[in-house]
C-alpha positions in Angstrom: 31.0 27.9 -1.7 29.9 24.6 -2.7 31.0 23.1 -5.9 28.5 21.7 -8.6 29.5 22.1 -12.0 26.3 22.3 -14.6 25.7 19.5 -16.8 23.8 17.6 -18.8 23.7 14.9 -16.3 23.8 16.9 -13.2 21.2 19.0 -13.8 18.5 16.4 -14.4 18.9 14.5 -11.9 19.3 17.7 -9.5 15.5 18.8 -10.7 14.4 15.3 -9.2 16.2 16.2 -6.0 14.9 19.4 -5.4 11.2 18.1 -6.0 11.8 15.3 -3.9 13.1 17.3 -1.3 10.6 19.2 -1.2 7.3 16.8 -1.3 9.3 14.6 1.5 9.1 17.7 3.3 5.1 18.4 2.4 4.6 15.1 3.4 6.0 15.5 7.1 4.5 19.0 7.7 0.7 17.2 6.3 2.1 13.4 8.6 2.2 15.9 11.7 -0.9 18.4 10.6 -3.4 15.7 10.2 -1.1 13.2 12.8 -1.3 10.4 10.0 2.0 7.8 10.7 1.6 6.7 6.6 2.4 10.1 5.4 5.6 10.2 8.0 6.6 6.7 6.4 6.0 8.2 3.0 8.1 11.3 3.1 10.9 8.8 4.9 10.8 7.0 1.3 11.1 9.8 -0.5 14.1 11.5 1.7 15.7 7.6 1.0 15.1 8.0 -2.8 16.7 11.7 -2.6 19.9 9.9 -0.8 20.2 7.1 -3.2 20.3 9.3 -6.3 22.8 11.8 -4.8 25.9 10.0 -5.6 25.4 9.8 -9.2 24.1 13.8 -9.3 27.0 15.0 -7.5 29.4 13.0 -9.2 28.5 13.9 -12.8 28.8 17.4 -10.8 33.0 17.2 -10.1 32.9 15.8 -6.7 34.3 12.2 -7.1 37.1 14.0 -8.8 38.0 17.0 -5.8 38.6 17.1 -2.6 37.1 16.8 0.1 34.0 15.8 -1.5 35.4 12.3 -3.1 36.6 11.6 0.9 32.8 12.9 2.0 31.1 10.9 -0.7 33.5 7.5 -0.3 32.9 7.5 4.1 29.0 9.3 4.1 26.8 6.3 3.3 24.2 7.9 0.6 22.5 4.4 -0.3 21.0 3.0 2.6 19.4 -0.1 0.6 18.6 -2.5 3.6 16.6 1.4 4.5 14.3 1.0 1.7 12.7 -1.7 2.2 11.5 -2.3 5.6 10.2 1.5 5.6 8.0 1.0 2.3 7.2 -2.2 4.4 5.6 -0.1 7.2 3.9 2.9 4.8 1.9 -0.5 3.2 1.1 -1.1 7.4 0.5 2.4 8.1 -2.0 2.8 5.8 -3.9 0.1 5.7 -4.3 -0.8 9.7 -5.0 2.0 12.2 -3.9 -0.6 14.5 -0.1 -0.2 13.5 2.5 0.4 16.0 6.0 0.9 15.5 8.0 -2.0 17.9 10.0 -3.8 19.1 9.6 -6.1 15.7 10.1 -2.8 14.3 13.3 -1.7 14.9 14.3 -5.4 14.4 14.1 -4.9 10.8 16.2 -1.8 10.9 19.6 -3.3 12.3 21.4 -4.8 9.1 20.7 -1.0 7.9 22.1 -0.2 11.4 24.9 -2.3 11.5 25.6 -1.0 7.7 26.0 2.8 9.1 28.4 1.6 11.6 30.5 -0.4 9.2 30.7 3.3 7.6 31.3 4.9 10.9 34.3 2.3 11.5 36.0 2.8 8.3 35.5 6.5 8.4 37.6 6.5 11.9 40.1 4.0 11.0 41.4 5.9 7.9 40.1 9.4 9.3 41.6 9.3 12.8 43.5 5.8 13.3 45.9 5.4 10.6 45.4 8.7 8.9 45.8 6.9 5.3 43.3 5.3 3.2 42.9 1.0 4.7 39.3 0.4 3.5 39.2 2.6 0.5 42.9 1.9 -1.0 41.0 0.9 -4.1 39.5 4.1 -4.7 36.2 2.8 -5.1 33.2 4.3 -3.5 31.7 1.2 -0.7 28.1 2.4 -1.4 28.5 0.7 -5.0 29.9 -2.7 -3.5 28.6 -5.8 -5.6 28.0 -7.2 -1.9 25.8 -4.3 -0.8 24.5 -3.6 -3.9 22.9 -7.6 -4.1 22.3 -7.9 -0.7 20.4 -4.2 -0.6 17.8 -5.7 -4.0 17.6 -9.0 -2.1 16.1 -7.0 0.8 13.8 -4.5 -1.1 12.2 -7.6 -2.8 11.7 -9.5 0.1 10.0 -6.5 1.7 8.6 -6.2 -1.3 6.5 -9.5 -1.4 5.5 -8.7 2.6 4.0 -5.6 1.7 2.2 -7.4 -1.1 1.6 -10.3 1.1 0.0 -7.6 3.3 -2.7 -5.7 0.8 -3.7 -9.3 -0.7 -4.5 -10.1 2.8 -6.3 -7.2 3.8 -8.1 -7.2 0.4 -10.1 -10.6 1.9 -10.1 -8.9 5.0 -12.6 -5.8 3.6 -14.7 -7.5 1.4 -15.8 -9.7 4.9 -16.5 -7.2 7.1 -17.7 -3.9 4.9 -19.8 -3.5 2.7 -18.1 -0.5 0.8 -15.0 -2.5 0.6 -14.6 -1.0 -3.4 -13.9 2.3 -1.3 -11.0 1.7 0.7 -9.4 -0.7 -1.0 -7.0 1.7 -1.7 -6.1 1.5 -5.4 -3.3 3.8 -4.5 -1.6 1.0 -2.6 -1.9 -1.5 -6.2 0.0 1.6 -7.9 2.3 2.1 -5.5 3.3 -1.3 -5.3 3.5 -1.5 -8.7 5.9 1.6 -8.9 8.0 -0.1 -6.3 7.9 -3.0 -8.0 9.2 -0.8 -10.8 12.1 0.5 -9.4 13.0 -3.0 -9.0 13.6 -4.0 -12.3 15.1 -1.3 -13.0 18.0 -2.4 -10.2 17.7 -5.6 -11.8 18.1 -5.0 -15.7 21.6 -3.0 -14.1 22.4 -6.1 -12.9 21.8 -7.8 -16.2 23.4 -4.9 -17.9 26.4 -5.0 -16.4 27.4 -8.6 -17.9 26.9 -6.8 -21.2 30.2 -5.9 -23.1 28.6 -2.9 -24.9 26.7 -1.8 -21.9 29.7 -1.7 -19.3 31.7 0.5 -22.8 29.2 3.2 -21.9 30.9 3.3 -18.5 29.4 6.1 -16.1 26.5 7.1 -18.2 25.2 3.3 -18.3 24.3 3.4 -14.2 23.4 7.1 -14.6 20.0 5.7 -16.8 18.7 3.6 -14.1 19.4 6.5 -11.6 17.4 8.6 -14.0 14.5 5.9 -14.0 14.8 5.5 -10.8 13.9 9.1 -9.9 11.0 9.5 -12.4 9.6 6.7 -10.4 10.3 8.1 -6.9 8.9 11.4 -8.7 5.5 9.6 -9.8 5.1 8.6 -6.3 5.8 11.9 -4.9 3.1 13.7 -6.6 0.9 10.5 -6.4 1.1 10.0 -3.0 0.7 13.2 -1.3 -2.3 13.8 -3.5 -4.1 10.3 -2.3 -4.7 11.0 1.4 -7.3 8.1 2.4 -8.2 6.6 6.0 -8.4 3.4 6.5 -11.3 2.3 9.1 -10.5 -1.3 9.9 -7.8 -2.3 12.4 -6.4 -5.8 12.7 -3.8 -8.4 13.4 -2.4 -10.6 10.7 0.1 -13.7 10.4 1.6 -12.8 7.1 2.0 -16.9 7.1 -1.3 -17.3 7.5 -3.7 -18.1 4.2 -6.9 -18.5 6.7 -8.1 -16.2 9.7 -7.1 -13.2 10.7 -8.0 -11.4 14.2 -10.9 -8.2 14.1 -9.8 -5.2 17.0 -12.9 -4.0 17.5 -13.7 -0.8 20.1 -12.9 0.4 22.2 -9.6 1.7 21.6 -7.3 4.2 23.8 -5.2 6.1 21.8 -1.7 7.7 22.5 0.6 10.5 20.2 -1.3 9.0 17.4 -0.5 5.3 17.9 -3.2 3.0 19.0 -3.1 1.0 22.2 -4.7 -2.6 21.2 -4.4 -4.4 24.3 -7.7 -3.3 25.2 -9.2 -4.5 21.9 -11.8 -6.9 21.4 -11.1 -9.2 19.1 -12.9 -11.6 16.6 -11.5 -14.3 14.4 -12.7 -14.1 10.8 -12.1 -16.4 8.0 -10.6 -15.3 5.5 -11.0 -18.4 2.8 -13.0 -17.4 -0.6 -16.9 -17.4 0.8 -18.0 -19.6 -2.2 -15.4 -22.4 -0.4 -16.8 -21.9 2.4 -20.8 -22.4 1.5 -22.0 -25.7 2.6 -24.0 -28.1 0.6 -25.4 -30.2 4.0 -26.1 -26.9 5.2 -26.9 -27.5 9.2 -30.0 -26.3 11.4 -28.2 -23.3 12.6 -27.1 -21.8 8.9 -30.5 -22.3 7.9 -32.1 -20.4 10.5 -29.3 -17.7 10.8 -30.3 -17.7 6.4 -33.7 -16.6 7.2 -33.5 -14.1 10.0 -30.7 -12.6 7.8 -33.4 -12.1 5.3 -36.2 -11.2 7.3 -33.4 -8.6 8.8 -32.4 -6.8 5.7 -35.7 -7.0 3.8 -37.4 -5.4 6.7 -35.0 -2.8 7.8 -33.7 -2.7 4.6 -30.3 -1.4 6.1 -28.2 -2.0 3.0 -29.7 1.3 2.4 -26.7 3.0 4.3 -23.6 3.5 2.4 -21.0 2.9 5.1 -23.0 -0.9 6.9 -20.1 -2.6 8.4 -20.1 -6.2 9.8 -19.5 -5.3 13.2 -22.3 -2.6 12.7 -25.0 -5.2 11.3 -24.5 -7.6 13.9 -25.2 -5.1 16.8 -28.2 -4.9 14.9 -29.1 -8.8 14.6 -27.5 -8.5 18.8 -25.0 -11.2 17.9 -21.3 -11.4 17.5 -19.1 -10.5 14.1 -17.7 -14.1 13.8 -21.3 -16.1 14.2 -22.6 -13.3 11.6 -19.6 -13.9 8.9 -19.9 -17.7 9.5 -23.9 -16.8 8.5 -23.7 -15.5 5.6 -19.5 -16.2 4.1 -21.7 -20.6 4.4 -24.8 -19.6 4.7 -25.3 -17.8 1.1 -21.5 -18.4 -0.5 -21.3 -14.5 -0.7 -18.7 -12.3 1.3 -20.4 -9.3 3.1 -19.8 -6.5 1.1 -21.0 -8.6 -2.1 -23.9 -10.0 0.2 -25.2 -6.4 0.7 -24.3 -5.3 -2.6 -27.1 -8.0 -3.9 -29.9 -6.2 -2.3 -28.8 -2.8 -3.4 -28.5 -4.2 -6.9 -31.9 -5.5 -6.9 -33.4 -2.5 -5.4 -31.9 -0.7 -7.9 -33.6 -3.0 -10.9 -36.6 -2.7 -8.6 -36.8 1.1 -9.1 -35.9 0.4 -13.0 -38.6 -1.5 -13.4 -40.8 1.4 -12.1 -39.4 3.8 -14.2 -37.7 5.6 -11.8 -35.0 6.2 -14.4 -37.4 8.7 -16.3 -37.6 11.5 -12.7 -33.9 10.4 -11.5 -30.5 10.0 -13.0 -29.1 6.7 -12.7 -26.7 7.7 -10.0 -29.3 9.2 -8.1 -31.0 5.6 -8.0 -27.8 4.5 -6.8 -27.2 6.3 -3.8 -30.7 6.1 -2.8 -30.1 2.1 -2.7 -26.7 2.6 -0.7 -23.9 2.8 -3.1 -21.5 5.9 -2.6 -19.8 6.5 -5.6 -20.5 5.5 -8.8 -17.5 3.7 -9.7 -18.8 1.5 -7.3 -22.3 0.7 -8.9 -21.0 0.3 -11.9 -18.5 -2.5 -11.1 -21.0 -3.9 -8.2 -23.9 -4.1 -11.4 -21.7 -5.4 -14.3 -20.3 -8.2 -11.4 -23.7 -9.2 -10.7 -25.6 -8.8 -14.1 -22.9 -9.1 -16.3 -24.2 -5.9 -18.0 -23.4 -2.3 -17.4 -26.1 -0.2 -15.6 -27.2 1.3 -19.4 -26.8 -1.8 -21.5 -29.5 -3.5 -18.7 -31.7 -0.7 -18.8 -31.7 -1.2 -23.2 -31.8 -5.1 -22.8 -34.5 -5.6 -19.6 -36.3 -2.3 -19.0 -37.2 -2.5 -23.4 -37.9 -6.5 -22.9 -40.0 -5.7 -20.5 -42.2 -2.8 -21.7 -43.1 -5.2 -24.3 
C-alpha cells in the first residue's frame, strides 16, 4: 500500500494533482478524437505541471521521511523545467498555425530537457548500481531543487514565454492583413494563456526574491509550498479554460521571429499526412506586416491609383463585404490578381489593413440602413449580420473604432439629428 499522510498541505495539492490529471486525459482524448495537435500539447503541459507540484504534495505526505519513497523522489525527475518552455511554445504555434509541424528544430529545443533526464539516470546508476551508496546525493537534498537547475529552468521558461508572445504578436499582424473577420480569430484565449504563464513566472520570481528575506526563510517548507499552491491554482485555471476553448486556425504561414516587417502565407493546395501538413507544395506569398498607415504613400503611383479605383468599384458593385468570412485570398481571386498585389494596394492605397478596410464598408452599410429606419423592423444585431458582421462583439468593437461611439449612442446622436 502506498504511504500517504493526509494533511492540510498534502491534501490541498492532491486535489489539484487529481483534477489536473483528469483534464490532461480529457485533452488527450479530445486531441485524438478531433485530430487536434494543440489539445495534445496542452495535455502534455498539464502533465508537466502536475509533476511539478508532486514533490511538495508527497513531501508533506511523508515521502521524504520514509524509504524507499525518499530515494524515489531523489532519483526520479519531477521538475521538468527545460521541457515546460518548449511545450508552451509548441502549443501556441499549433494553436495559431495549421502549418506547424514538429520537426528537427523542435527536437533540438528538447535537448536540454533530455540531457537533464540523462543526468538523473547517470546519478541513479552511479549511486545505486555501481557504488551502492550516495555519491551524487551525498548532501541529502533533492537535485530537482538545486539552485543551478531552478535558475536555469526559470531562464528557459522566460525565453520561451517571450518567443510565444512574439509569435502571437506577429500572428495578430498577419490576421488583420488577410481576413475580414480578424476579431473572431484573434483567439483571446491565447492572450489569457500567456498571461497565466507569465503569472507562473512571476510566482517563481517572487519565490527567488523571498529566499533572500530572513523572515521568509524561517517559514521553512511552508514558504515554498505557497508558491507551488499558487502555481497549482494557475494551471488549474489553464486546464479548465483551455479545455473549453476549442479554436480552429485557418491561416497558414511561415515566419521568422527576428523579422518585423514580412511574413509568408501558405496557400492551397495542402496535403494531409497523419494530422500534419506538407507545406512544400503550398503556394507561398509574402506579405508586409507594417502598419497599413505607415505603408500609405502620399505620392500614390499610377499603379496604386488604378487599383484604388478598381477595388472601390468592385466592392461597391459586388458588395462582397456582406460575406462574413471574406478573406484576402478570396477577394484576390474575385479580382483575378494575386494576394501580394491586393494586399499592397489596400495597405498603401487606403492606409488600412484588409480587416479594417472591409469593416469600413460594413459600417457604412449599417449607417445607411439606420438612416433608412431599418432598426424599426429589425434588431441592431440583425442589421449587423446583414452587413457582413458575424458577432455582436465584433460589430460593437468595429463600430466604436470607426465612429468613436457605441452603436446605440451613435443612433441617439446621429439619427435624432438627422430626423430633426
